[in-house]
C-alpha positions in Angstrom: -6.3 -16.5 -40.6 -7.9 -19.4 -38.8 -10.1 -19.2 -35.8 -7.5 -20.5 -33.4 -5.3 -17.6 -34.2 -8.1 -15.1 -33.4 -9.0 -17.0 -30.2 -5.3 -16.8 -29.0 -5.2 -13.1 -29.7 -8.5 -12.6 -27.7 -7.2 -14.6 -24.8 -3.9 -12.7 -24.7 -5.8 -9.4 -24.7 -8.0 -10.5 -21.8 -4.9 -11.6 -19.8 -3.0 -8.4 -20.5 -6.0 -6.3 -19.6 -6.3 -8.1 -16.3 -2.6 -7.4 -15.4 -3.0 -3.7 -16.1 -6.0 -2.9 -13.9 -5.7 0.4 -12.2 -6.4 1.3 -8.6 -10.2 1.8 -8.2 -12.8 1.8 -5.5 -14.3 -1.4 -6.9 -11.3 -3.6 -6.2 -11.9 -7.1 -4.8 -11.8 -7.3 -1.1 -11.0 -11.0 -0.9 -7.4 -11.4 0.0 -5.1 -14.0 -1.4 -2.8 -13.8 1.6 -4.1 -12.1 4.6 -2.8 -11.0 8.0 -4.0 -12.9 11.0 -6.1 -9.9 12.0 -9.0 -9.0 9.7 -8.5 -6.4 7.1 -9.0 -3.1 8.8 -10.4 -0.4 6.6 -11.0 3.2 7.8 -14.8 3.9 7.9 -14.3 7.4 6.6 -12.1 8.6 3.7 -9.4 11.0 4.8 -8.9 13.8 2.3 -5.5 14.5 0.8 -5.8 18.0 2.0 -5.5 16.6 5.6 -1.9 15.7 4.7 -0.9 19.3 4.0 2.3 20.6 5.6 0.3 22.9 8.0 -1.6 20.0 9.5 1.5 17.9 9.9 3.3 20.8 11.5 0.7 20.8 14.3 1.2 17.1 15.0 3.8 14.8 16.4 5.8 12.8 13.9 6.1 9.3 15.5 8.2 7.7 12.7 9.2 8.6 9.2 10.9 7.0 6.2 11.4 7.1 2.4 9.9 4.6 0.1 12.2 2.2 -1.8 11.1 0.4 -4.9 10.2 -3.3 -4.7 8.5 -5.0 -7.7 7.5 -1.6 -9.1 9.0 1.9 -8.9 7.8 3.6 -5.7 9.0 6.9 -4.2 8.1 9.5 -1.6 8.0 9.8 2.2 5.7 8.0 4.7 5.2 9.3 8.2 3.3 8.0 11.2 1.8 11.1 12.7 -0.1 11.5 16.1 -2.7 14.2 15.9 -5.5 14.9 18.3 -5.1 11.5 19.9 -5.2 9.5 16.7 -2.4 8.1 14.6 -2.4 8.4 10.8 0.0 7.2 8.1 0.8 10.2 5.9 2.3 10.0 2.3 3.8 13.3 1.1 3.2 15.1 -2.2 6.1 13.3 -3.8 4.6 9.8 -3.2 4.3 7.8 -6.5 3.9 4.2 -7.5 2.6 2.2 -10.5 -0.9 1.2 -11.0 -1.8 -2.4 -10.1 -4.7 -4.7 -9.2 -5.8 -4.7 -5.6 -3.2 -2.3 -4.2 -3.4 -1.8 -0.5 -1.6 0.2 2.2 -0.2 -1.9 5.0 2.0 -1.6 8.1 4.7 -4.3 8.4 6.6 -5.6 11.5 10.0 -5.8 9.7 12.3 -2.8 9.4 13.6 -4.2 6.1 10.7 -5.6 4.2 12.5 -5.8 0.8 15.6 -7.3 2.4 13.7 -9.9 4.3 11.8 -11.2 1.2 12.7 -12.5 -2.2 12.7 -10.5 -5.5 11.1 -9.9 -7.9 7.7 -10.0 -6.1 8.9 -9.5 -2.5 6.0 -11.5 -1.1 4.7 -10.8 2.4 4.2 -13.6 5.0 1.0 -14.0 6.8 1.1 -12.5 10.3 3.8 -10.0 9.6 1.6 -7.1 8.5 -1.8 -5.5 8.8 -3.7 -3.9 5.9 -5.0 -0.4 6.6 -7.1 0.0 3.5 -7.0 0.1 -0.3 -4.5 2.6 -1.9 -6.6 5.6 -2.9 -4.2 7.1 -5.5 -0.9 6.1 -7.1 0.5 9.6 -6.5 0.4 12.6 -4.3 -0.3 13.5 -0.6 -2.8 11.2 1.2 -3.3 9.7 4.6 -4.7 6.6 6.2 -6.1 6.2 9.7 -4.4 3.7 11.9 -6.9 1.8 14.0 -6.7 2.8 17.7 -6.2 -0.8 18.7 -2.9 -1.0 16.8 0.3 0.0 18.5 2.5 2.0 16.1 5.6 0.8 17.9 4.8 -2.8 16.7 5.2 -1.8 13.0 8.5 -0.7 11.4 7.5 -0.2 7.8 4.8 1.1 5.5 4.1 -1.0 2.5 2.3 -0.7 -0.9 1.2 -4.2 -1.5 -0.6 -6.0 -4.4 -2.8 -8.3 -2.4 -4.0 -10.3 -5.4 -0.5 -11.4 -6.4 1.3 -11.0 -3.1 3.7 -8.5 -4.6 5.3 -5.6 -2.7 5.4 -2.6 -4.9 7.5 -0.6 -2.4 8.3 -0.2 1.3 9.4 2.6 3.6 11.3 1.8 6.8 9.8 3.9 9.6 12.3 5.2 12.2 
């Protein structure tokens, strides 16, 4: 085989490896498309144990909805919950989505994110969303603090979004 053949195989391997990056804590924080507000990341990690049914039962559910698949299979339930004067976005134990590069959790103003964008990527438009923080896990119960300066009534959907490629993995309409 000639050297060009081996170079093509090497380049293809690098490209494929880049498309299959999994969610990690070392993801790039530079957004391709960003909301008008700066990316808001919670200063402290909220444990998945905080999303247990007992803690949710002692809180007020503000809005709730089920995830629908966008560019990738996504399932589970999202709830905006008010507890002890703070609002958190809670994913239940059945939450699941695919791995991807630079996945983030966002709140979106539309009540039909997938219907208001175009497949297959379902790209988000700048100004319609706010990023809460990077997705911690592609499955299981977890929660994300909603900054106190955000009004939950202004957001109608929770979104799993690949910031690097502006692709919506899934969205849950919150009612």
